[in-house]
Structures are given as C-alpha cells and as structure tokens.
N, C-alpha and C positions, 0 to 999 in steps of 0.2 A: 523443616523436616516434615511437619504436619501437612503443608501444602503439597509437598512432593509425594507423600503417601496417598493423600487424597486424589491427586492427579493420576497416580499409577492405577488406582482402582477405577477411575472414570474412563481412562483411555482403554482399558480392557473390557469394562462392563458395556460401554456404549460405543466403542471405537472412536471416542471423541478425539483422542490424541493421534489417530492414524487416518484423518480425513483425507490428506493428500495421497496416501497410499490406496485409498478406496476410490479415489476419483476415476471415473470410467470414461471410455471413448464412446461418443453418442452415435457413431455411425451404425447402420443397421447390421453390418457384420458383427460388430462387438455386442450389439443387442442380443443377437441370436446365439452366437458362439463364445464371445469373450467373457461375459459375466457368468461365472460358474457358481458363485455363491456370494453371499453378502460379505464374506471375509476375504475374497479374492482380490489381489492387487492387480493393477494393469500389467500388460505384458512387459512393459519396459522396466518394471521394478524387478530387480534380480531376485532369484529364489534364495540367494545368500542372505539378503536382508530380511526376507520372511523368516528364514531359519533363525537369524539372530534375534528377532522380535518375538520371542516366545516367553521369556521370563517376566516376572512381576515388575522388576525394575531394570530390565535389560535395556530399555530405551535410554536410561541415563548414561549407561556405559557405552551404548552405541553412538551417543552424541559426542562423547569425548574421543572415542577411538575412530570415528568416521573420517575417512580421508577426504581432503578437499576436492579431489577429482570426482568422488561420488556425488558430492553436494553440487558441484558446478555442472556436471553432466545432467543432473535432474532439474536443477533450478535456473540454469542459464548463466550468461556472462555477467548479468547485473549482480547475481549473488556473489560472484568472484570479486567484483569491485567492492561490494559491501563488506565482505569479511576481511579483504585486504585493508580497507579503511579501519576496521576495528583492530586488526593486527598493528597498524601504525600508531593508533591511539594507545594501545596497551603498552607497546614498547616505549612510547614517549613518556607516559605516566610512570612506568617502571623506572626510567632514567631519572624522572623528577623526584622520585622517592629518596634518592641518594643525597641530593643537597638539602631537600626539605627535612628529612629525618636526621641526616648526619651533620648538617651545618646550622640551618635556620632554627630547628627545634631546640638544640642545646643552647644556642645564643639566647633565644627567648626565655628558656627556663632558667638561665643563669642571671636573668635581670633581677633588679631589686625594687621595682616599683610596687608590686603586689606582695601581700603577706603569704607565708608558707601554706596556709590552710586553703588558699585559692588555687586548687589543683589544676583545673582547666585553664583559668585565666593566665596562669604562669606559662602556659605553652603558646600564648599569642603574642603578637607584636606590642600589645599594650603594656607588657611587663618590662619593656626596654625604656630606659630614660630617654627623654627628648634631647639630652645633651650628648648621648652616646654616639660615637662615630661608626658603630656597627650598623646603624640605619642605612649607611651607604651601601652596605652588602645586600640589604633587602631590595633597594632600588635597582642595583646592578643585576641581581638574580632575576628580577621580574622581566628585565629587558632580554636577558639570556634565555629565559623561558620562551619568550616570543620568537626569537630568532630560531631556536631549536625546533619549535612547533612548525614554523614556516618551512624549514628544511624537510621535515617529515612530510608535510603536505605536498611540497613540491616533488618529493620522491614518489608519493602515492600517485600523483597526477601522470607520472610516466607510464602507469599501467592502464591509462584510460583509453589507449588506442583501441577502438573496436575492431572486431574481426570483420574482414571484408564481406563475408557472407551475411553480415547482419546490417550492412549499410544500404540505404536506398538512395541511389544517385541518378537513376534514369527515369524516374517517374515524378510528375508534377501534379499538385492538387490545385484545381482551378475552381473558384467560386464565382457566383453571379453570372452563371451561364443560363440563357433562356430555357425554361422548362419545357417549351414546346418543341425543342430539338430532340428528336428521337433517332436520327440517322447518324451513326458515328462517321460516315464518310464526309459529312460537312466539316466536322472538326479536323479530320485528316487533311481534307482539301485546303482548309485555312492555313494549317501549319506548313503544308507543302508549298503554297504560294507565297506566304508572308516570309518564310525562312527557307529559301532554297537550299537543299542539301539535308534538311532535317527529315528523318524517316521515323514515322509514328508506327510503332508495333502493336499497340493496344489502346482502346478507348473504353473506359468503364464508366457507365452512368451509375448514379446513386439514387436510391429510393427510400421512401419512408417504410421501414420494416419493423417498427415497434410492435404492432399487433401480430405481425407474422412470426416474430421471435417468440412471443408469449404463447401463441397457439402451437408452435413447434415444440416448445418445452412440455406443454401439456399432452400433446399427441405421443411424444416419446415416453412420457411417464405412463400413459395408458398402455402403450405397446409393451413396455417392460412387465407390467402387471399381467397382461394376457399371456405372454410367453412364460412367465413364471408359473401361473396357474395351469397352463396347458400341460407343462412338463410334470407338474405335481399331480394333476388329475390322471395322467397316464400311469402313474406309479401307485397312488392310493385312492383314486376315485375322486368324485366331485368334492369341492371345498366350499363351504359356506362362510360368508364374511358379513360384518356389519359395516355399512358404508357411511353412517352418519359421523361427522367429525368428533362428536362428543360421545361416541358409543362406549368408550372406556369408563365413562362416568356412570354408566347404567349397566348393571349385571343381569337385569331381567329382560324378558322378551315380551313384556305386556304392552309396551308402546309400539305403535305402528312404525314410527320413524326409526326404531332400533331393531326392526326385523332383519333377519339374515337373508342374503340373496346368493345366487350362484356366482362365485368370484370369476370364473372364466367367462360366463355370459356378460356379466357386468362390464368387465374391462373390454371385451370384444365390442359391445355396443357403444362404450365411451370412446374407444379408439376409432370406430367408424364415424361417429358423430364429429369428433375433433378433426379427423382426416378430411371430412367433407368441408368443414369450416376452414381448415388450413388451405385446401385447394381453391376455395372460393376467394379467400384473401390473397392467395398467390396470383390468381387471375386479375385481382384488382390492383395489386402492388405496382404493376407496370404503368398504371395511371397516376401513381403518386410519385412522380419523379422529382428530385430535388435539383436545386440550381448548383450542383456540385458534381464535378467529373474528375477522373484520374486519367492522365495521359502518360503513356510510357513510350520512350523514344529508344533509338537503337544504341546510342551511347551517351555517356555523361556530358561530353562536350556540347551537345545539342541542348540539354537542359540548362547548362550554365549560360549559353548565349541567350535563351529565352528569358531566363531570370533576370539577366542584366537589362533586357529590353523592357521588362515590366517593373523595374526597380522604382522608377519614379512616376508610375502611372497615377498615383494618388495626388501628385502635384500638378496634374494637367498635361503631362507629357504623353503624347499619343504613341503607342507601340506600332510595330509594322502592320500594314493592312493587307487584305486580300480581296478577291472579288466577292467573297461571302461575308465580309466584315459586318455589313448592315444586318445580315441575318443572325450571325452568331454573337454580334455586339461585343467583339473582342476588346473594345476600348473601355468596357465596364469591368472586365475581368480583374480578379486578384489572384496572382500566381505565386505559389510557394512550393518549396520541395515537399514532397509527400512523406508523411510518417510511414513507419512500417505497418503493413496491413494488420498485424496482430497487436499493434498498439492502438488501433482505432476502436472506439466504442460505437458500434454502428447504430445502436438505438438512439443515440444522442445527436446524430447528424441532422435530424429533423427539426431540432430546436435552433432557431435562427434569429439573428438581429435583435429587434426590439424585445421579443419575448425572453431572449437569453439574458439581456441586461436587466430586464424587469425582475426576472427571478433572482439574479445575482444580488441586486440591491435589496430586494425583500428578504432574502435569506440571511444576509450579512448585517442587517439592521434590526431585525426582529429580536434577536437575543438581547441586545443592549437595552432595547425598550423594556423587555420583561424584567431584566435585572434591575433597572432603575426603578421600576414600579415596585418590586419587592423590597428594595432598599428603603423605600419611603416609610415602611411599617416597622423598621428597626427590629428585624427578626433575630439578630445576633445579641441583642441586649440581655436576655436571660443568661447567656453563657458568660458575659462579662462579670457576673456576680459570683461565679464559682471560683474558689480559691484552692482546689485540690491540686496537689503536685502533679498528679497524672494528667489533669486538665491543662495545667499551666506549662508543663515541660514536654510531655510526650504527645499529647493530643494535638498541639499546633503542627508538629512535623507530620504526623499522620494525616491531619486534615489537609495540609498543603499538598502531600503526595496524592491524596485522593482527588483533589481538584486538578493536579497535573495529569491524572488518568482520565478524568471525565472531559476536560477541556479538548484534548486531542480527538476524543471520540466525537464530540460535538463538531469539531472542525472537519473531521473525516465525512461525517454524514452531510454536513452542509456543502462540502465539495462535491459529493456524489449528487445531491439535489441540484447543484448548479449545472449539471449536464455538460461537462467538458467533453470535447470531441475525442480526445486521446487520453490514455492512462498517464502518459508523461506529464501533460499539463495539469491533470488532476492531482498527481503526486507532487508536482512542483509547487502548486499553490498550497498544498497541505504542509510541505516542509517549511515554507516561508512563514505562513500564518502561525503554525504551531510553535515554531522556534521563537518568533517575536513575542507571542503571547506568553510562552513559558518563561522566557528570560525576564520579561517585565514582572510576571507574577511571582516568580521564585527568587530572582537574584536582585534586581534593581530596586523594585519598590519596597520589599522587606528590609533590604540592607540600608536604604536611605530613610527608613522610618515613615514612608509615605503609604497611605492607605488605598490609593487608587491612581489610575492614569490621569484622572481629572485633576487631582491635586498636583501630580508631577508636572503636567503641562501648565497649570497655573503658576507653579513655582519657577518654571523655565522661562515663560514668556510674559507673564503679567508683572510689570515692574511695581505695581502697587499692592500685590498680594500679601507681601511680608508686613506691610503697614497694618493690615487687618488680621493677619494670623501669624502665629509664631511656630517655626519649625526648628527644633533643637537637634541639629546635626551632631552635636557633641555626644548624643546618646547612641550614635551609630557604632562607635568603636568602644563599647563597654566591654569589660573582661569577658563576660559570658555570652556575648552576642554571637560569636562563632559556633557555640554549642548547638544552636538551632539548625544551622546548615550541616554540621557533622551528623546530627540526628537524621536530617533529611536524606543525606547520601546513604547512611546506613539502612534507613527505611527502604529507600529505593533499591539497594543492593540485595537485601534479604527478603523483604516482603514484595517489592515491586517486580523483581524478575520472576519470583514464584507466581505471582498473580498473572503475569504475562503468559505463563504456561496454562493456567486455568482459563484466561480470557473470559471473564465472567459475563460480558455482554453476549458474546458468541455462544457461551454455554447456556444461558438462559433461553436464547432463540432456539438453539439446538434441542434442548430438552422440551421446550413448549411444542415445537414441530413434531417431535416424536410422540409426545403424549396425545396430540390431536390427530395422529396418523390413523388411517382407516384399515390398513392391511400390512402384511409383511413386505411385499414389494414396495409399497409406499415408504416404509421405514428404510428399506435398502436405498431407495431413491433419494431420501433425505440425507442419509449418511454420505452418499456419493456426490451430492451437490452442495454440501455444506462448506467444502473447502473454498475459501475466498482467496483473491490475489493477495500476495504478501505486500503490505503497505510500506514501501520503503520510505516514503515521505514522512509518515508518522513515526516510524521507528528511528529514523535519522534525528528527528526533532526531540524525541524522548531522550535519546542517548546524548545528544549534544547539549541538552539542557543541563544534565547532571555534570557533564564535562565542563560546562561554563561555570557552574557553581564551584567545582574543584579548582579551576584555574583562577577564578576571582578571589579565592580565599587561600590559594596555595602559599602566598607569602605571609599574609596577616595571621593565618591559622593553619600552619603547615601539617598538623596532624590529620587534616582532611584528605591529604593526598593518598595514603595507603588505602583508605576506604573508597576512594575514587577508583583506584586500581581493582579493588575487590568488585566493585559494581561493574566495571568494563569486562572483567573476566566472566562474571555471572551473566551478564547481558550477551556476551558472545556465545556462551554455551546454549543459552535459551534461544537465541535467534538461529543457531545452527539446527537445533531440534525443530523449531517451528517451521523454518523454511523447508525442511526435508519431509516432515511428517504431517504438518497441520495446514499448510498453505499451498495454493496452486502456484506454479511458476509464473513469473511476470516478466514482460519485456518492456523496457523503458529506454529513453535516450540518456545521453550523458549529462544533460542539464541537472537532473536530479542529484547526481553524485557530485557535480561541481558546486551546487548549492550547499551541500554538506561540507565541502572543502572550505568555502567562504565562511561559513559559520564556525568551523573549527579555527580558522585563522582569527576570527573576531573574538574568541573566547579569551586568549591571553591578554587582549587589549583591556578586558575587564579588570584583570590583575594590575595592569599598569595604572588604570584609572583609579583603582582603590588605593594604591600607593600614593598617587598624587592627592587623592581626597584625604588620606590620613595625614600626609605632610602639611597640607593647608590648615587642617583643624588642630593638629597637635604642635606643629613646628612654626606655623606662620607662613604667610604668603611670600615673604622675602627671604626665607631660609635658602641656603645653597642646595640642600637636598630637594626642596620643592622645585627649584629651577631645574635641577637634574631630572627630576620625575616628569616635569612638564615637557622637557626637551625630548626625553626618550619616548613619551607617549606620542608626540607630534611626529618624531622620526619613524616610529613604528606604524603609525597610520599612513604615512607617505609610502613606506616600504610595502605595506599590505595593498595599498591602492595601486602602486606600480606593478606589483606582482600579479594582482588580479587582472590589470589592463594588459600586460604582456601575455598572460595566459590566454585571454580572450583573443588577442591578435594572432597568437600561434595557432589556435583552433580554427579561426577564420581562414588563415592561410592553408592550413591542412585541408579544410573542407573545399577549398577552391581547386585543389589538385585533382585533375581528371582521373577518375578511378572507375574501373569496370565493376559493375554490380553483379555479384553472384547470387542467383536466385535460390531461395531456400524457404523452409517453413519452420517456425518456432511454435510448437503446439503448446500454447500457454493457457488456453481456455478449456474448461472441463468439456464443453461441447465442441471439440475439434471435429472436423469433418472426416478426416481420414488419417490413418496412421502411416500412410505412404507419402513420400515427398511429392510436392507439386510445385508449380511455379508461383511467383508472387502474384496473387489474384486480388485485386482491389474490388472484391465483391463480398457482400455480407455472407457470413457463414452459412446462414439459412438458405441462401440462394445458390450455394455451391453443391448441395446435396444431390448426388446422381439418382437417389432412389426416393426423392421427395414426393413424386407423383404416383407411387405404387398404391394399389388399392389394399386396404386392410383385410385381414382374414374375415371370412363370413361369420356373422354372429350366430352362436348356437341357438339363439331364440327363434331364428328363421326356420329351424328344423324341428327341434323338440324343446319344450320348456319344462324345466324341473326334473328331467331324467338325467341319469349319470353317464351312461355310455352308449346312448342310442344314436349319437351322431355317427354316420358312416366313417370308417377309418380312412378311406381314400379321400373323402372331402376334407378331413382334418389335416391330413398330410399335405394335400395340394395347397391348402391355405398357408401352411407353414412354408412350404417350398416356394410360394410366391415371393417371400422375403429373402430367399437365400439362393437365387439363381446363380449368382457368381461364386457361391461356395461349393466346395466338393461335398457331395451328398453324405459321404461317410463322416466327414468332419462335423457336418451339421447335426446328424444324429448323435454322434458322440458328445457334441456340446449340450444337446438337450438332456442326454442321459446323465452327464456329469452334473448339470444343474439340478436334476431331480434327485440324484444321490446326496447332493450336499444338504438338501433339506431333511 
C-alpha cells in the first residue's frame, strides 16, 4: 500500500508513470504543431484515456478495467502474446490450487511424523511417513501437473501465428558485400543474371550512422527549446535561463558560469551549430558504407530460392554466378531473411566481427572476475555472526529477491553493451541468460544446499570431490526448508511487483536528469524521451523464475501454490500498466515468446526432479516409488523434447510457405519519422527524414543582442514558416498559440 501511494504521487508530480503517454513524434510537423504542452499526449492516445487519468489513483482502476484491445492497439502484437501467456499461467496455477490445497495439503497435514507444534512443517511432504502409500499420489500428481502444463503451453502456441502485415518474406539481409560498391545496379544485375526470373525492387545500402543519430537527437532537442521559447516570448516577452547543468545548485548570480542568458537566442544558436554539424556528418556518412545491404524482391518465392542457394555456402558450396561475380564477390556473401526494419538497432550495425566478439567476451567475463575477487575477502562473514530472527528468517528472502532484481538489470545492461543488431536477438539472450541464472540462484543451488555454481559442477563432474568435502543432502528436505521459498514468493508478489512500478533504477536516472536539466523544454524533452522499450526478455525471466519456484515446490510444499497465483495476478496487473503507461511499444519476433514457452515447460520438470530427489533420500534408490518417479521424469523429458522438436518443425514448414508480404510500419521508437504509413524502408530513421537538410531559424544574435522585441516580426515569422511549409498556416499559428497558452 505504501509503495502504491508513493508511486501515485510520483507519477502525478513528475509524470514518471505516464512516460509512454508523453512520448512524442520527432518529425518537424509534430515539433511545431503536435506538442502543445508538457502534459499533452500523442495524437494516437485517445482523449478518453486522458479523461480517465485524472484522479490520484485512477491509474490503478484503469489498469484493471482496461480492455485488451486498447492495450494491443497501443503496444502491438507482442503485447497480445505476452498477456495471453500470463492468462494461461494464471488459469493453470488456479487449477493447480484445487489438488494442492484440496488433496495434497490435507494429506500432508494428516501425517504423524512431526509434532503438532510444528505448524508449517506439517503442511509439507516431510510429515508423511516413508511407509505410507499416499506418497504414490504425490508422484502421480507431479506427472499430471507436467502434462497439464504442456497442454496449456500447446494451446498458447496456437496464438503465435503472426499477422501477415508484420512478416518480412521478400527482403534478404546480405553481409560481406564489398564496401566500394556504391551502384545498386551492380547488385540488381547480379541477381538478374544469376537467378533468371528474379526481380529486384529495392537495394538498400547501410552506413555507419552512430554519430549522425546522436547529432540528430541533440539538434531536435535544441529545436524544441527554440520553438518553446519563441512562442513564450511572443506572449510574455524575453525569457532568461541559466544554462549550466548545475545551475539548480546555486541560487545566486555571483558566478560567471551561472549567469542568465536569453533563452530564445541560446537555443537558436545551439540549433544552428548542431544543424551545421549534422549536415556535415550527413555529407560524410555516405563515405562510411558498411558491408551490409538489404535487397527486396518481387515475391517471396524468389527469396526462398536464393536462400536455398546460399544455405551451404559456408561449407564451400559456390552459389550461382554472374558476369559481375568477381566485382560483387557473391561467393563471400552470407544471406539471411531480413528482420523487420523496426526491429533493427541501426547504431549497432557498425560493430562487426572481431570487435563484436571481443566486446561479448569482455562483458560476460568481467563480472565473474570482480565477484571472485570480492569473495576472497569474506565480506559476508560479519553477517554470519548475527542471530536475530529478522536476519535469519526474513532477511534471506529479501536479500535473495534483491539479487534477483539486480542480476537481470546487469544482464540487460550487458546485453545492451554487447551491441546486438536487432532487439529480438537482444531480448532473446536476455531471457535465456536471466532465466538460467535466476533458476540456479533461486531454486537449484539453495534447494540443494550448495553455495555456488562452482560447488555444483564439482559435485556433478568431479568424482573425487566427495572424498575431500561432505555435502549433507539430508538437510535439503528439513521441515521448515520450504518456508524460505514461500517467503520468497510472497516477497516477490507484494514487494517485487510494487517495486516494478517504481522501477528504482529508471527513477534514479529520471530524477537525476531532471535535477541537472537547464530549462523547461529540456525537462519536457527528458520526460518525453525517458520511455524505454518494454523488455520482454527480462520480464519473462522474472516471471518464469517465480513460476519455476512454485512448480518445484508445488508437491513437497503445496501451500506455495496460492501465493504463486497471487504473484501471477499482481504481475499481470503491473505489466498491463507498465506496457501502456511507462514503456514504449516494442516489435520482436516469435523466438522470444517461444523461449518463454520452453522455460515454462521446463518448470514442472523441476517438481518431478524434486520428487525423485526426495524418494532417493527418504525411501531409498530401490523403492518402487523411486523407480516410478525416475520413469515419469524420463518420460516427461522425452515428451518435452519431442514436443519442442515438433513445434520447431511446424514453424519451419510454416515459414517455408510462400506468402505475400504486406508492407506496413510499426511505430515503436520514440523518434519515429512520420505518423503516416510508408513502405518497408530498410534505411536508418535518421536518413529517412524529408526535412533533415532544412536551415534552422536565424539566430536573434545576428540582429540585436539583449533586446526583447527588436527583431522584426516578418523575419521571425519567416524563420518559423521555414519549418512548416507543408503545414496549413492557420494550423501552424494555432499550434504556437496553444503551446504558449499551456505555459
């Protein structure tokens, strides 16, 4: 409750919880006419949602009553698959509550092994005698849980068929193309001669646009500041601002660096300078061609034929040749189906080959070196001497949850630094790395009483390890052992989901940027550019980690199941809100969602393994229940493997079906180029701007310095009209007036 009240204040005070609604369109049309105030939402956000989002806690009820169609229309088809996945998990765990609470829990509680004062221990499987036949029911239900979960995931996969207008089937991505080729006719000629009947409709060359994108962002920021203060000066006169980043720390004007300057003049000069740098970089970018091109064909059958020809080129098989093969060096090409243009991270395309792998290895090995170095100094030894019940019972669960929050953030930032070419590949590596690390950190290692992966692998592969060290697995199924994981799930449900609303890392960055902002338009710019892409990989990993804990202990400690249901419901409501209000829409391919399905199928296998582990330790290796548990575990693994294999084969056969590509645009980035539909253009966003070469408005310093209204009215109007030639003049003037009135 405290977290929700705090968040309700922050989202209204700083617009922190409405960042996705404040996200703007960066075309010059929206810069001049669309952004009427810092509180104005984009045009595609309905006025009805603005009207609903007025109360102090209205956002909470809006998240509950929001229709799925509204969420999908704003966040895309990936959001639909994500929430449907959550629906299937919620219904599945709800069904699990019936046998867990209605069958297993009464059986456990009716056992006679533990004393009556052992309240929690009596709810676990430890309370059942090893001679009881009721243990067969536990083993059987663990297998039924797996089959039921598999059926739910199979039904969920039926909704994976992407819409035709979101599939790219006619465009190929080709790498290792000589960078000295500047004429697309050479590429067209090669395909025409090597593959008769193939018609190339477009050839897009790729360039190193890292510096150009950064300059464009700065230029647009300055442009927004100039337009803001131009409109404000027309209403209330000249505005003076402090331009030093730390100006809010000093309230006096005694220091030269904290002196005030004319806001309109400052942003006009800054815009002029950045535009000159932008145009200079734009002229140079054509010389920074990458060895990567995108080639679009007339239909999907042509791309399929070419992909088959280049399928074994890495094995030395030469593809079809033409008269220009020696020029284009097509025998060195690597050809794949192109991702969606809105899935590409254009800034990262320039990181290639050796440098990419060097970054990847350095980023993924450095944290391990740091942790091992810290561990040499035994920094946790002072905590071991504390015997307080708060430290020994509640603090471990809270500490484990804290590390489950920090670790995915580290994985996310490391994946970003790895410079993946597409958002899908970035999210895919996040979901796998996060899930594997979380499951080992939360479920496997604590449950087995192991302290690290190093000990786990020593126990698993070193046959002489047990001769030198003792591992008492009998301590794994102590009566109160499951209480730790129940506390963890409760902590994740009540505190974890609340902290996902606050997003402390993002909140710290957001508040710091606001604190060091120099002017009001810069604060507006920060608000409207703070909305990040929704990280499906990280959210899948977090959710499936808790789901794996619930499934692992659903048989041995059935009281954990209703708390798992509570977590999934809270997580669902939190994600609905965050996707709509706090994050920018994201477009991915289905591999991310399939990875989550595989991990959800793996979770019940942990429950089967735990039953086998219990049977070996308590009943013996030769007991009939142990054989049954081993048989069901092996059978379940075979079923899971075959189901996964058949699913992959079905998707491969579906992808080989020739299908016409319908061209569309999915505006997922805050800096989208236009609000009008265009064709699938494999060109960096910054190179698609029709108005990128326009000259900025003339700086007021070139006429009069330090005066308020001495600039001629005609020159000011002509400078503004230079950016709005395609706009109706009346609309442009109304836009400026509305912007001035909102201040």
